Residue frames relative to the residue before (quaternion, step in Angstrom):
aa qw qx qy qz dx dy dz
X 1.0000 0.0000 0.0000 0.0000 0.00 0.00 0.00
X 0.3573 -0.7635 0.4954 0.2096 3.59 -0.67 1.08
X 0.6971 -0.5042 0.3253 0.3925 3.53 -1.31 0.36
X 0.6284 0.5525 -0.3419 0.4278 3.59 1.03 -0.76
X 0.6650 0.4922 -0.3024 0.4735 3.57 0.98 -0.85
X 0.6252 0.5257 -0.3326 0.4714 3.59 1.03 -0.75
X 0.6412 0.5338 -0.3148 0.4525 3.56 1.00 -0.84
X 0.6535 0.5032 -0.3034 0.4772 3.58 1.09 -0.72
X 0.7033 0.4920 -0.2645 0.4397 3.58 0.96 -0.92
X 0.5796 0.6439 -0.3735 0.3315 3.61 0.97 -0.81
X 0.6609 0.5012 -0.3431 0.4407 3.68 0.77 -0.82
X 0.6606 0.4946 -0.3078 0.4736 3.60 0.98 -0.82
X 0.6246 0.5278 -0.3334 0.4692 3.58 1.06 -0.71
X 0.6436 0.5136 -0.3206 0.4682 3.60 1.00 -0.82
X 0.6384 0.5158 -0.3247 0.4701 3.59 1.00 -0.81
X 0.6300 0.5265 -0.3258 0.4687 3.60 1.03 -0.77
X 0.6717 0.4898 -0.2956 0.4707 3.59 0.87 -0.95
X 0.6561 0.5076 -0.3089 0.4653 3.60 0.96 -0.87
X 0.6304 0.5303 -0.3267 0.4633 3.59 1.06 -0.76
X 0.6478 0.4912 -0.3097 0.4931 3.57 1.02 -0.80
X 0.6178 0.5475 -0.3338 0.4551 3.56 1.12 -0.71
X 0.6188 0.5392 -0.3349 0.4628 3.57 1.07 -0.74
X 0.7284 0.4163 -0.2229 0.4965 3.57 1.04 -0.81
X 0.4442 0.7473 -0.4247 0.2527 3.59 1.27 -0.31
X 0.6512 0.5092 -0.3565 0.4354 3.68 0.81 -0.78
X 0.6615 0.4922 -0.3086 0.4744 3.58 0.98 -0.81
X 0.6493 0.5092 -0.3173 0.4674 3.58 1.00 -0.81
X 0.6626 0.5286 -0.3064 0.4332 3.57 0.93 -0.94
X 0.7510 0.3685 -0.2057 0.5078 3.59 0.96 -0.86
X 0.3270 -0.7654 0.4885 0.2618 3.56 1.34 -0.04
X 0.3224 0.7779 -0.4642 0.2746 3.53 1.00 0.96
X 0.2208 -0.7212 0.6394 0.1495 3.51 -1.17 0.72
X 0.2442 -0.8157 0.5148 0.1003 3.58 -0.50 1.21
X 0.1383 -0.7713 0.6189 0.0549 3.54 -0.88 1.04
X 0.0522 -0.8237 0.5645 -0.0138 3.57 -0.60 1.15
X 0.8168 -0.3055 0.1947 0.4490 3.53 -1.33 -0.28
X 0.7971 0.2750 -0.1375 0.5197 3.61 0.96 -0.82
X 0.3984 0.7764 -0.4387 0.2146 3.57 1.27 -0.09
X 0.6916 0.4917 -0.3029 0.4338 3.57 0.72 -1.03
X 0.6467 0.5306 -0.3238 0.4419 3.58 0.95 -0.86
X 0.7355 0.4212 -0.2474 0.4696 3.59 0.69 -1.07
X 0.6565 0.5073 -0.3281 0.4516 3.58 0.94 -0.77
X 0.5872 0.5505 -0.3711 0.4631 3.58 1.14 -0.51
X 0.6380 0.5265 -0.3216 0.4608 3.57 1.03 -0.79
X 0.6964 0.4773 -0.2706 0.4625 3.55 0.91 -0.98
X 0.6425 0.5297 -0.3270 0.4468 3.57 1.00 -0.81
X 0.6100 0.5517 -0.3553 0.4441 3.57 1.05 -0.70
X 0.6601 0.4904 -0.3017 0.4824 3.58 1.00 -0.81
X 0.6170 0.5389 -0.3483 0.4556 3.58 1.00 -0.76
X 0.6839 0.4785 -0.2892 0.4687 3.58 0.93 -0.88
X 0.5879 0.5458 -0.3712 0.4676 3.58 1.12 -0.55
X 0.6601 0.4984 -0.2957 0.4779 3.56 1.01 -0.87
X 0.6738 0.5108 -0.2960 0.4444 3.56 0.96 -0.90
X 0.7658 0.3662 -0.1860 0.4948 3.59 1.02 -0.80
X 0.4064 -0.7318 0.4656 0.2872 3.58 1.24 -0.19
X 0.5594 0.5597 -0.3963 0.4655 3.56 1.21 0.56
X 0.0472 -0.8598 0.5073 -0.0342 3.57 -0.16 1.29
X 0.0836 0.7591 -0.6424 0.0639 3.53 -1.12 0.84
X 0.3882 -0.7562 0.4838 0.2087 3.56 -0.56 1.20
X 0.7599 0.3996 -0.1929 0.4750 3.59 1.05 -0.74
X 0.7696 0.3925 -0.2204 0.4529 3.60 0.60 -1.08
X 0.2357 -0.7079 0.6418 0.1772 3.54 -1.25 0.61
X 0.0822 -0.8635 0.4974 -0.0155 3.52 -0.10 1.35
X 0.7147 0.4417 -0.2500 0.4812 3.58 1.23 -0.28
X 0.7649 0.2250 -0.1525 0.5840 3.59 1.23 -0.31
X 0.7122 0.3892 -0.3435 0.4726 3.57 -1.32 -0.04
X 0.6470 -0.5677 0.2778 0.4266 3.50 1.03 1.05
X 0.5455 -0.6615 0.3730 0.3546 3.58 1.16 0.73
X 0.3237 0.7786 -0.4749 0.2521 3.55 1.08 0.79
X 0.4390 -0.7072 0.4589 0.3109 3.59 1.19 -0.26
X 0.2918 0.7795 -0.5093 0.2186 3.58 1.19 0.43
X 0.4201 -0.6690 0.5483 0.2743 3.57 -1.23 0.58
X 0.0720 0.8118 -0.5702 0.1038 3.56 -0.39 1.26
X 0.7444 0.4325 -0.2468 0.4449 3.58 0.49 -1.17
X 0.6241 0.5629 -0.3432 0.4194 3.59 1.02 -0.74
X 0.7268 0.4023 -0.2244 0.5094 3.57 1.21 -0.53
X 0.7595 0.3308 -0.1772 0.5313 3.60 1.19 -0.20
X 0.7829 -0.3539 0.1928 0.4739 3.56 0.09 1.31
X 0.0539 -0.8621 0.5016 0.0476 3.61 0.66 1.03
X 0.6703 0.5006 -0.3212 0.4438 3.61 0.86 -0.86
X 0.6754 0.4757 -0.2961 0.4794 3.57 0.96 -0.85
X 0.5965 0.5497 -0.3562 0.4639 3.58 1.11 -0.65
X 0.6586 0.4968 -0.3088 0.4733 3.59 0.99 -0.80
X 0.6143 0.5342 -0.3530 0.4612 3.60 1.03 -0.70
X 0.6711 0.4802 -0.2937 0.4824 3.57 0.98 -0.82
X 0.6217 0.5359 -0.3367 0.4614 3.56 1.08 -0.69
X 0.6414 0.5068 -0.3090 0.4861 3.57 1.05 -0.80
X 0.6401 0.5217 -0.3202 0.4643 3.58 1.00 -0.84
X 0.6474 0.5034 -0.3121 0.4796 3.58 0.99 -0.81
X 0.6262 0.5410 -0.3261 0.4570 3.57 1.04 -0.80
X 0.6835 0.4845 -0.2761 0.4711 3.58 1.02 -0.85
X 0.7250 0.4341 -0.2465 0.4746 3.59 0.86 -0.97
X 0.3297 -0.8298 0.4038 0.1992 3.56 1.32 -0.42
X 0.7995 0.0774 -0.1047 0.5864 3.64 1.17 -0.13
X 0.6617 -0.5655 0.3312 0.3643 3.56 -1.22 0.56
X 0.6187 0.5517 -0.3591 0.4287 3.59 0.98 -0.70
X 0.6959 0.4557 -0.2776 0.4806 3.58 0.80 -0.99
X 0.6197 0.5352 -0.3478 0.4566 3.59 1.01 -0.75
X 0.6754 0.5072 -0.3027 0.4415 3.58 0.88 -0.94
X 0.6515 0.5053 -0.3149 0.4701 3.59 0.99 -0.77
X 0.6936 0.4793 -0.2857 0.4557 3.58 0.82 -0.99
X 0.6771 0.4796 -0.3001 0.4706 3.61 0.87 -0.91
X 0.6369 0.5261 -0.3249 0.4605 3.58 1.05 -0.74
X 0.6527 0.5080 -0.3098 0.4690 3.56 1.00 -0.83
X 0.6295 0.5272 -0.3341 0.4628 3.60 0.98 -0.80
X 0.6510 0.5185 -0.3092 0.4601 3.58 0.93 -0.91
X 0.6858 0.4920 -0.2894 0.4515 3.58 0.82 -1.00
X 0.6561 0.5022 -0.3182 0.4648 3.59 1.00 -0.74
X 0.6392 0.5121 -0.3253 0.4726 3.59 0.95 -0.84
X 0.6882 0.4869 -0.2723 0.4638 3.56 0.88 -0.97
X 0.7008 0.4859 -0.2774 0.4426 3.58 0.78 -1.04
X 0.6637 0.4878 -0.3038 0.4788 3.57 0.94 -0.88
X 0.6204 0.5534 -0.3363 0.4424 3.58 1.06 -0.75
X 0.6652 0.4843 -0.2982 0.4838 3.57 0.93 -0.90
X 0.6470 0.5219 -0.3213 0.4535 3.59 0.94 -0.84
X 0.6745 0.4838 -0.2950 0.4733 3.58 0.91 -0.89
X 0.6236 0.5321 -0.3372 0.4630 3.57 1.05 -0.70
X 0.6429 0.5190 -0.3173 0.4654 3.58 1.01 -0.81
X 0.6405 0.5063 -0.3245 0.4775 3.59 1.00 -0.78
X 0.6117 0.5759 -0.3405 0.4221 3.58 1.07 -0.76
X 0.7526 0.3388 -0.1946 0.5301 3.59 1.04 -0.75
X 0.5548 -0.6666 0.3568 0.3472 3.56 1.25 0.62
X 0.2993 0.7353 -0.5366 0.2860 3.53 1.05 0.82
X 0.5649 -0.5970 0.4310 0.3724 3.64 -0.99 0.68
X 0.6111 -0.6014 0.3788 0.3483 3.54 -1.03 0.82
X 0.6692 0.5092 -0.3134 0.4413 3.60 0.87 -0.91
X 0.6556 0.5032 -0.3129 0.4681 3.57 1.05 -0.76
X 0.6073 0.5533 -0.3427 0.4556 3.57 1.11 -0.66
X 0.6384 0.5160 -0.3175 0.4748 3.57 1.04 -0.79
X 0.6487 0.5199 -0.3128 0.4595 3.58 0.95 -0.90
X 0.6771 0.4855 -0.2904 0.4707 3.58 0.90 -0.93
X 0.6139 0.5467 -0.3445 0.4534 3.59 1.07 -0.69
X 0.6661 0.4924 -0.2946 0.4766 3.57 0.95 -0.89
X 0.6468 0.5122 -0.3168 0.4680 3.58 0.98 -0.83
X 0.6575 0.5276 -0.3083 0.4407 3.57 0.90 -0.95
X 0.6754 0.5076 -0.2863 0.4519 3.57 1.05 -0.78
X 0.7619 0.3825 -0.1984 0.4835 3.58 1.18 -0.37
X 0.7162 0.3315 -0.2569 0.5579 3.60 1.26 0.25
X 0.7736 0.3860 -0.2393 0.4419 3.56 -1.26 0.19
X 0.8453 -0.2556 0.1746 0.4354 3.52 -1.11 -0.80
X 0.5519 0.6393 -0.4098 0.3446 3.62 1.06 -0.51
X 0.7000 0.4770 -0.3080 0.4332 3.66 0.76 -0.86
X 0.5572 0.6282 -0.4129 0.3528 3.63 1.12 -0.39
X 0.5860 0.5322 -0.3876 0.4723 3.60 1.19 -0.27
X 0.6677 0.5246 -0.2972 0.4365 3.56 0.99 -0.87
X 0.7959 0.2994 -0.1446 0.5059 3.57 1.01 -0.79
X 0.8229 0.2185 -0.1007 0.5147 3.59 1.19 -0.33
X 0.3833 -0.7469 0.4631 0.2841 3.60 1.30 0.02
X 0.3166 0.7592 -0.4998 0.2713 3.57 1.06 0.82
X 0.4319 -0.7478 0.4495 0.2283 3.56 -0.70 1.11
X 0.4952 0.6537 -0.4392 0.3669 3.62 1.18 -0.25
X 0.5596 0.6178 -0.3798 0.4012 3.58 1.17 -0.53
X 0.6561 0.5110 -0.3231 0.4517 3.60 1.00 -0.74
X 0.6142 0.5247 -0.3425 0.4797 3.57 1.10 -0.62
X 0.6553 0.5037 -0.2986 0.4772 3.56 1.03 -0.85
X 0.6343 0.5409 -0.3296 0.4433 3.59 1.07 -0.70
X 0.7238 0.4232 -0.2370 0.4908 3.58 1.08 -0.71
X 0.4642 0.7075 -0.4264 0.3195 3.58 1.26 -0.25
X 0.6406 0.5347 -0.3590 0.4181 3.68 0.85 -0.74
X 0.6357 0.5291 -0.3343 0.4518 3.58 1.04 -0.71
X 0.6342 0.4963 -0.3208 0.4985 3.56 1.14 -0.63
X 0.6128 0.5535 -0.3434 0.4474 3.58 1.06 -0.70
X 0.5944 0.5529 -0.3604 0.4594 3.59 1.10 -0.64
X 0.6704 0.4807 -0.2928 0.4835 3.56 1.03 -0.79
X 0.5918 0.5481 -0.3618 0.4674 3.58 1.14 -0.53
X 0.6183 0.5301 -0.3330 0.4752 3.58 1.06 -0.75
X 0.6255 0.5254 -0.3339 0.4704 3.59 1.03 -0.78
X 0.6416 0.5317 -0.3221 0.4493 3.58 0.99 -0.84
X 0.7125 0.4580 -0.2522 0.4680 3.57 1.02 -0.80
X 0.7401 0.4449 -0.2319 0.4478 3.57 1.01 -0.77
X 0.7539 0.3804 -0.2109 0.4925 3.58 0.93 -0.85
X 0.2297 -0.7890 0.5583 0.1140 3.57 -1.07 0.70
X 0.6716 0.5006 -0.3088 0.4505 3.58 1.05 -0.68
X 0.7997 -0.0492 0.0637 0.5950 3.59 0.86 -0.95
X 0.0335 0.8673 -0.4954 0.0350 3.60 0.56 1.15
X 0.7120 0.4521 -0.2562 0.4722 3.58 1.12 -0.60
X 0.1238 -0.7935 0.5948 0.0354 3.57 -0.31 1.30
X 0.2056 -0.8660 0.4419 0.1118 3.51 0.39 1.31
X 0.6074 0.5698 -0.3752 0.4070 3.62 1.00 -0.66
X 0.7018 0.4605 -0.2689 0.4724 3.58 0.85 -1.00
X 0.6511 0.5230 -0.3154 0.4505 3.57 0.92 -0.93
X 0.6622 0.5103 -0.3033 0.4573 3.58 0.90 -0.91
X 0.6526 0.5172 -0.3111 0.4581 3.57 0.96 -0.88
X 0.6482 0.5183 -0.3223 0.4554 3.60 0.93 -0.88
X 0.7006 0.4626 -0.2788 0.4663 3.57 0.81 -0.99
X 0.6300 0.5302 -0.3408 0.4537 3.60 1.03 -0.69
X 0.6453 0.5107 -0.3191 0.4700 3.58 0.99 -0.82
X 0.6665 0.4957 -0.3059 0.4653 3.58 0.89 -0.93
X 0.6475 0.5231 -0.3222 0.4510 3.60 0.94 -0.84
X 0.6872 0.4747 -0.2805 0.4729 3.58 1.04 -0.75
X 0.6620 0.4692 -0.3056 0.4981 3.57 1.30 -0.12
X 0.8113 -0.1127 0.1838 0.5434 3.56 0.61 -1.21
X 0.3514 -0.7863 0.4678 0.1985 3.59 -0.32 1.24
X 0.6192 0.5367 -0.3593 0.4466 3.61 1.02 -0.67
X 0.6358 0.5096 -0.3253 0.4797 3.60 0.98 -0.78
X 0.6099 0.5524 -0.3405 0.4549 3.57 1.06 -0.77
X 0.6697 0.4953 -0.2977 0.4665 3.59 0.90 -0.90
X 0.6674 0.5037 -0.3032 0.4572 3.58 0.92 -0.89
X 0.6656 0.4913 -0.3022 0.4736 3.58 0.96 -0.83
X 0.6357 0.5237 -0.3278 0.4627 3.57 1.05 -0.74
X 0.6474 0.5148 -0.3161 0.4647 3.59 0.98 -0.81
X 0.6648 0.4890 -0.2994 0.4788 3.58 1.06 -0.73
X 0.6994 0.5026 -0.2629 0.4350 3.57 1.05 -0.78
X 0.6235 0.6186 -0.3362 0.3399 3.58 0.97 -0.91
X 0.6474 0.5126 -0.3591 0.4350 3.69 0.83 -0.73
X 0.6663 0.4835 -0.2981 0.4831 3.60 0.99 -0.79
X 0.6080 0.5459 -0.3464 0.4608 3.57 1.10 -0.68
X 0.6625 0.5023 -0.2949 0.4709 3.58 0.96 -0.90
X 0.6551 0.5086 -0.3049 0.4682 3.58 0.95 -0.89
X 0.6597 0.5081 -0.3074 0.4606 3.57 0.95 -0.85
X 0.6263 0.5394 -0.3371 0.4507 3.58 1.03 -0.75
X 0.6428 0.5185 -0.3188 0.4652 3.58 1.02 -0.76
X 0.7461 0.4378 -0.2189 0.4515 3.56 0.96 -0.91
X 0.5730 0.6381 -0.3861 0.3397 3.60 1.09 -0.57
X 0.4083 -0.7151 0.5175 0.2326 3.55 -1.14 0.66
X 0.7386 0.3166 -0.1937 0.5627 3.58 1.29 -0.10
X 0.0904 -0.8514 0.5162 0.0232 3.55 0.42 1.27
X 0.5942 0.5727 -0.3698 0.4268 3.61 1.09 -0.58
X 0.6598 0.4912 -0.2945 0.4864 3.58 0.97 -0.89
X 0.6213 0.5504 -0.3264 0.4522 3.55 1.07 -0.78
X 0.6789 0.4834 -0.2848 0.4736 3.58 0.86 -0.97
X 0.6257 0.5332 -0.3342 0.4608 3.58 1.02 -0.79
X 0.6355 0.5262 -0.3192 0.4662 3.58 1.04 -0.76
X 0.6396 0.5229 -0.3182 0.4650 3.58 1.02 -0.80
X 0.6448 0.5146 -0.3179 0.4672 3.58 0.99 -0.85
X 0.6520 0.5065 -0.3085 0.4724 3.58 0.95 -0.88
X 0.6271 0.5396 -0.3306 0.4543 3.59 1.01 -0.80
X 0.6622 0.5159 -0.3041 0.4504 3.55 0.93 -0.94
X 0.6923 0.4831 -0.2834 0.4550 3.57 0.87 -0.95
X 0.6869 0.4569 -0.2804 0.4907 3.57 0.90 -0.91
X 0.6203 0.5563 -0.3399 0.4361 3.58 1.05 -0.74
X 0.6302 0.5274 -0.3275 0.4663 3.57 1.02 -0.82
X 0.6803 0.4947 -0.2885 0.4574 3.55 0.95 -0.88
X 0.7139 0.4673 -0.2631 0.4503 3.57 0.90 -0.92
X 0.7269 0.3639 -0.2403 0.5304 3.60 1.22 -0.30
X 0.2777 0.8152 -0.4738 0.1840 3.56 1.24 0.37
X 0.6268 0.5475 -0.3499 0.4300 3.59 1.06 -0.67
X 0.6450 0.5195 -0.3259 0.4560 3.58 1.19 -0.46
X 0.7698 0.3451 -0.2078 0.4952 3.57 0.48 -1.16
X 0.5814 0.5830 -0.3755 0.4256 3.58 1.16 -0.52
X 0.6538 0.5066 -0.3073 0.4707 3.58 0.99 -0.85
X 0.6492 0.5169 -0.3193 0.4576 3.56 0.95 -0.84
X 0.6700 0.4943 -0.3059 0.4617 3.59 0.88 -0.91
X 0.6764 0.5109 -0.2980 0.4390 3.55 0.90 -0.92
X 0.7251 0.4431 -0.2532 0.4624 3.56 0.85 -0.98
X 0.7136 0.4591 -0.2744 0.4525 3.58 0.78 -0.98
X 0.5841 0.5856 -0.3756 0.4181 3.59 1.18 -0.39
X 0.8140 0.2468 -0.1009 0.5160 3.58 1.05 -0.72
X 0.7514 0.3461 -0.2005 0.5247 3.60 1.23 -0.17
X 0.3455 -0.6895 0.5906 0.2375 3.54 -1.24 0.47
X 0.0810 -0.8189 0.5680 -0.0146 3.54 -0.45 1.28
X 0.4648 -0.6748 0.4914 0.2950 3.58 -0.89 0.89
X 0.5308 -0.6448 0.4537 0.3109 3.56 -1.08 0.76
X 0.5688 -0.5863 0.4413 0.3715 3.60 -1.13 0.55
X 0.5702 -0.5962 0.4437 0.3502 3.56 -1.20 0.51
X 0.5496 -0.6103 0.4547 0.3444 3.56 -1.16 0.57
X 0.1029 -0.7953 0.5972 0.0179 3.54 -1.14 0.69
X 0.3970 -0.7223 0.5217 0.2205 3.56 -0.91 0.97
X 0.2223 -0.8136 0.5255 0.1116 3.58 -0.05 1.30
X 0.6372 0.5438 -0.3325 0.4333 3.60 0.99 -0.81
X 0.6697 0.5162 -0.3012 0.4409 3.56 1.03 -0.74
X 0.7136 0.4358 -0.2508 0.4878 3.58 1.23 -0.36
X 0.5287 0.6359 -0.4130 0.3815 3.59 1.26 0.10
X 0.5723 -0.5813 0.4545 0.3578 3.54 -1.31 0.29
X 0.1158 -0.7997 0.5883 0.0320 3.57 -0.90 0.98
X 0.5463 -0.5861 0.4798 0.3576 3.53 -1.21 0.53
X 0.0136 0.8040 -0.5921 0.0536 3.54 -0.90 0.90
X 0.4595 -0.6915 0.4782 0.2864 3.62 -0.97 0.79
X 0.7990 0.0910 -0.0419 0.5929 3.59 1.20 -0.38
X 0.6756 0.4996 -0.3652 0.4007 3.53 -1.29 0.26
X 0.1899 -0.7790 0.5913 0.0867 3.54 -1.20 0.62
X 0.2542 0.7821 -0.5268 0.2149 3.57 1.11 0.66
X 0.6844 -0.5051 0.3317 0.4079 3.57 -1.25 0.38
X 0.7276 0.4174 -0.2415 0.4878 3.60 1.11 -0.60
X 0.6418 0.5127 -0.3213 0.4711 3.59 1.26 0.07
X 0.0801 -0.7570 0.6470 0.0437 3.54 -1.08 0.81
X 0.4046 -0.7605 0.4523 0.2309 3.54 -0.38 1.26
X 0.5179 -0.6373 0.4775 0.3124 3.57 -0.99 0.88
X 0.6180 0.5539 -0.3430 0.4400 3.58 1.04 -0.76
X 0.6506 0.5011 -0.3133 0.4770 3.59 1.03 -0.79
X 0.6257 0.5365 -0.3302 0.4601 3.57 1.04 -0.78
X 0.6379 0.5201 -0.3191 0.4698 3.58 1.02 -0.78
X 0.6374 0.5270 -0.3217 0.4609 3.57 1.01 -0.82
X 0.6389 0.5182 -0.3208 0.4693 3.58 1.03 -0.79
X 0.6556 0.5101 -0.3087 0.4634 3.57 0.95 -0.86
X 0.6452 0.5144 -0.3159 0.4684 3.57 1.00 -0.81
X 0.6366 0.5277 -0.3232 0.4601 3.55 1.04 -0.80
X 0.6454 0.5172 -0.3138 0.4664 3.59 0.98 -0.84
X 0.6530 0.5143 -0.3075 0.4633 3.56 1.01 -0.85
X 0.6599 0.5094 -0.3077 0.4585 3.59 1.01 -0.80
X 0.7089 0.4582 -0.2562 0.4711 3.57 1.07 -0.71
X 0.6203 0.5716 -0.3423 0.4139 3.58 1.20 -0.44
């Protein structure tokens, strides 16, 4: 293996080691962590595992969990991703191993995404590794490790969308890479609809700006049309389930939730998930000023 290839591999190896380091306390204590959303999501995954174990499959009903009531849960909440987790649980065979493996996959996807995004904006490789490690240990990523919160998966895929935002800002002839953008949004939609909405809201202003600046608006519009058509197909398991069930069944509305109470707020102290230090905010502002 030549030196250039080793130089390319080392950052990814460091991210892998750092990800294992993040999970090390849980591995050392052989602990299974139960958080705010754990029981709900694990019930969904366990039902799929039992379907696989018994060879009795039902896309809609949950017959092995939720008190064997046959409630429709997975069909309305990222069914394909729920099945992937059910398969992972079936393979790992217990909750501890599942939690470690799924956590490691999340950290690698997130860390590599941040690193690749940093390379995209010509950030030094070492700084990209540092930012990847930081990103994996603050904000939304750790909420999967300690609370099984699906917002973490949206946050893990956000860097890949940011790379496409850079393309929108830098390129003028063909800035909209519709294949990659469509795939990212389809994956996020199949995991967590709220993350899909948040990513779309973040992406749309740059999409509009890029459309104004592009020198080939016809190609841009064609890409948007292709995205819409492929997006409908790739998310068919989501809207298809809703159309099928709501057309013939009366489903109770979801419970109300205080979104404002769960957002990140500026705080003079503390490092809780809902606190964002004022000192850190100042550092971000200074960084923006230095780069402008």
